[in-house]
N, C-alpha and C positions, 0 to 999 in steps of 0.2 A: 719227203720230210722226215718220216720215221727213220730212214737210213742215215740221216745226218745228225741224229742225236740218239743216245741210248735211253733217254727218259720217257720217250713216247713209244708206247707199245702198240696202240691201234689208232687209226685216224680215218675220218671220212670228211672229204671236202664237199662244199655245197655252194652252188651259185645257180639258181634257176631264175634267169632273167633279173638279176639284181646288180647293183652297182659295184659290188666287190664279192670276192670269194671268202667264205668263212670255213671253219673246220670244227668238228667235234673230235676231241682227243681223249684217249684213255692212257693214263700214265702207268709206267712200270713201277709199282710200289717199292720194290726192293732197291731199285736203282735211284729212285727219288729219295728214299731214306738215306742212302749213302751220300747223295748230293747234299742233303740237309746237314748231315754230320760233317762232311768235309769242308763245307763253306761256313759252318757255324750259324745256320739260319734259324731264327726263332719265331718268325711271324709268317702268316700266310702271304702277306704283301711282299715280303722279301723273296719268298719262294716263287711267287707268281712272276716277279720281275726276272728272276733267273730263268724260269721256264720260257718267258717271252724271248729272252736272249737265245736260248736253245732253239726255239721255234724259228726265229728269223735267220739263224745261221745257215739254213737251207738256201736262202737267197744268194749266197755267195758261192754255192756249190756248182760244179759242172752241170749237174742234172737240172738245176734251176735255169741256167743260161740257155738250155735247150728249149725251155718253155716260154710261151707268151707270158709276159709279166702279169697280164690281167687274169691268168689262171692260178696264180700263187695266192694262197690265203693271206689275208691281212690281219685276221683276228681268229681266236679260238675260244671254245667253251670246253671246260673240263667235265668229263662224265664221271659219276661216282662209281660206276662198275663197268666191266668190259662188255663188248658186244659178245653175245653167246647164243648157243642153240636154244636154250630154254626160253628166252624171250623172243626168239625168232629173228634176231638181228644178224645172225650167222646161220647159214644153212648147213646141211650135213657134209658138204664138200668144203666147208670153212670159208665160203665166199660171203661177203657182206650183202645183206638184203636191204638195199637202199630204201625201198618203200616202207619197210617195217621200221627202220631207223627214223624215217620221217614221221611215221605214226606215233612212235614213242617220244621222240625228241623234237617234234615240229615247233612247239612253243619255244624251246630253247634256241632252235635255228632262227626263228623270228626275232627273238631277243637279240641275236647277233647283229641285227640291222637297226636296232634302236640306238640312240645316242649313248646310253649307259652301257649296253651290251657290246657296242663296237669297240670298246676299250677292253683289252685283256685283263686289266686290273679292275674288273667289275665285281660287285658284291656277290654274285652267284659263284664265280670262280673262287673268290676268297673263302666263301662259306664251304665250298666243296673241299678245298685244300685244308681248311681247319678241321673238317670232319675226318678226312682221310688220314691226316698226318698229325693230329692232335696239336695243332699250332695255335698261337694267339691270333 
């Protein structure tokens, strides 16, 4: 997914015996700012809609065609900061530490399976985008 768009810097997909796959994503701030400027976006909702388009672009890629459709995330939650060694979400070899991500973001993962959280245009994503990019 991250290779099909420039705006996603890090991603972790999640589906432990759930009806669909969700993802936690970290955005590339500089590239998102360029996207905001080039498209003339002024609200978090507009940006979130564009990010959703970027996210689903993966589905039409060759990589996605090689995967079982049920393994492709249907929604995502935007994280306010990158996975990193300081919080233990990345280890010293720069590998993602899934159990630590689950400890820190378990509630957000659960939110992905609620009616509100299953939509990418949810209040938490909008609030995160407002905070990260000073949008309305």
